[in-house]
C-alpha positions as CSV (number, residue, x, y, z in Angstrom):
1,M,55.6,28.4,-148.7
2,V,53.4,29.5,-151.6
3,S,54.5,29.7,-155.2
4,A,53.3,32.7,-157.0
5,D,53.4,33.4,-160.7
6,E,55.0,36.8,-161.3
7,Y,55.1,38.8,-164.5
8,G,56.8,37.0,-167.4
9,G,55.8,33.6,-166.1
10,Q,58.6,33.5,-163.4
11,V,57.7,31.5,-160.3
12,V,58.6,33.2,-157.0
13,Q,58.5,31.4,-153.6
14,V,56.7,33.4,-150.9
15,W,56.8,32.3,-147.2
16,Q,53.7,32.9,-145.2
17,P,53.3,32.7,-141.4
18,V,51.4,29.6,-140.2
19,A,51.6,30.0,-136.4
20,S,53.3,31.9,-133.6
21,A,54.6,29.9,-130.6
22,W,57.1,30.1,-127.8
23,C,60.0,27.7,-128.2
24,E,63.4,26.9,-126.9
25,M,66.3,26.7,-129.3
26,K,69.7,25.3,-128.5
27,T,72.8,24.6,-130.5
28,L,73.5,20.9,-130.7
29,S,76.6,19.5,-129.0
30,A,79.1,17.5,-131.0
31,F,77.7,14.3,-129.6
32,E,74.1,15.3,-130.5
33,R,75.2,16.3,-134.0
34,L,76.8,12.9,-134.5
35,R,73.6,11.2,-133.3
36,A,71.7,13.4,-135.8
37,L,74.0,12.3,-138.6
38,R,73.1,8.7,-137.9
39,L,69.6,9.8,-138.9
40,Q,71.2,11.3,-142.0
41,V,70.2,14.8,-140.9
42,L,72.8,17.7,-140.9
43,A,71.2,19.4,-137.9
44,T,72.9,22.1,-136.0
45,H,70.0,23.2,-133.7
46,E,67.2,21.6,-131.7
47,I,63.9,23.6,-131.4
48,V,61.3,22.5,-128.8
49,A,57.8,23.9,-128.9
50,G,54.7,23.0,-127.0
51,W,52.3,21.1,-129.3
52,C,49.3,23.1,-130.6
53,M,46.9,22.5,-133.5
54,E,48.6,25.2,-135.7
55,L,51.9,23.3,-135.5
56,A,50.5,19.8,-136.1
57,A,51.0,20.0,-139.8
58,V,54.6,21.3,-139.6
59,D,57.0,19.2,-141.6
60,T,60.4,19.5,-143.4
61,T,58.9,21.9,-146.1
62,Y,58.5,24.5,-143.4
63,R,61.0,26.8,-141.7
64,V,61.1,28.6,-138.4
65,N,61.7,32.3,-138.0
66,V,63.2,32.6,-134.5
67,T,63.1,36.1,-132.9
68,S,65.2,36.9,-129.9
69,Q,63.5,37.9,-126.7
70,I,66.5,40.1,-125.8
71,D,66.7,41.9,-129.2
72,P,63.5,41.6,-131.2
73,Q,65.2,43.1,-134.2
74,K,67.4,39.9,-134.4
75,T,65.9,37.0,-136.2
76,R,67.2,33.7,-137.5
77,I,65.8,31.5,-140.2
78,M,66.0,27.8,-139.4
79,N,65.3,25.1,-142.0
80,I,63.4,22.2,-140.5
81,L,65.1,18.8,-141.2
82,S,63.1,16.6,-138.8
83,V,59.9,16.9,-136.7
84,I,59.2,14.6,-133.8
85,N,55.9,14.6,-131.8
86,T,57.5,13.4,-128.6
87,D,56.0,10.0,-127.6
88,E,53.1,10.9,-130.0
89,Q,51.4,12.5,-127.0
90,N,50.6,15.9,-128.7
91,E,52.5,17.7,-125.9
92,E,55.7,18.9,-127.5
93,L,57.3,19.0,-130.9
94,V,61.1,18.6,-131.3
95,M,62.4,19.9,-134.5
96,L,66.0,19.3,-135.7
97,A,67.1,22.2,-137.9
98,E,69.9,24.0,-139.6
99,E,70.4,27.7,-140.0
100,G,69.4,28.8,-143.5
101,A,69.3,31.9,-145.5
102,P,66.0,33.7,-146.4
103,T,64.7,32.7,-149.9
């Protein structure tokens, strides 16, 4: 996200793409959501992506724009709540997220 100064001194948030990657997204089960709540995260989805240098800097200030393979016109915006580099092996990133609205 980049903040831009618009006319009249108003600040507007502008989202810019950082990387494009294949990922798997699943809705969390009730048990998984309770486990996430113990971490004080209100996650509804888990997104798993292969680790790559472009994704290494992803944190909770980022969001994920998920596009369906079946219907490329259908996209969902997911706000990242937690990012885990599994076993710190730089092989996969697991992101807990909640569905959000475009800003």
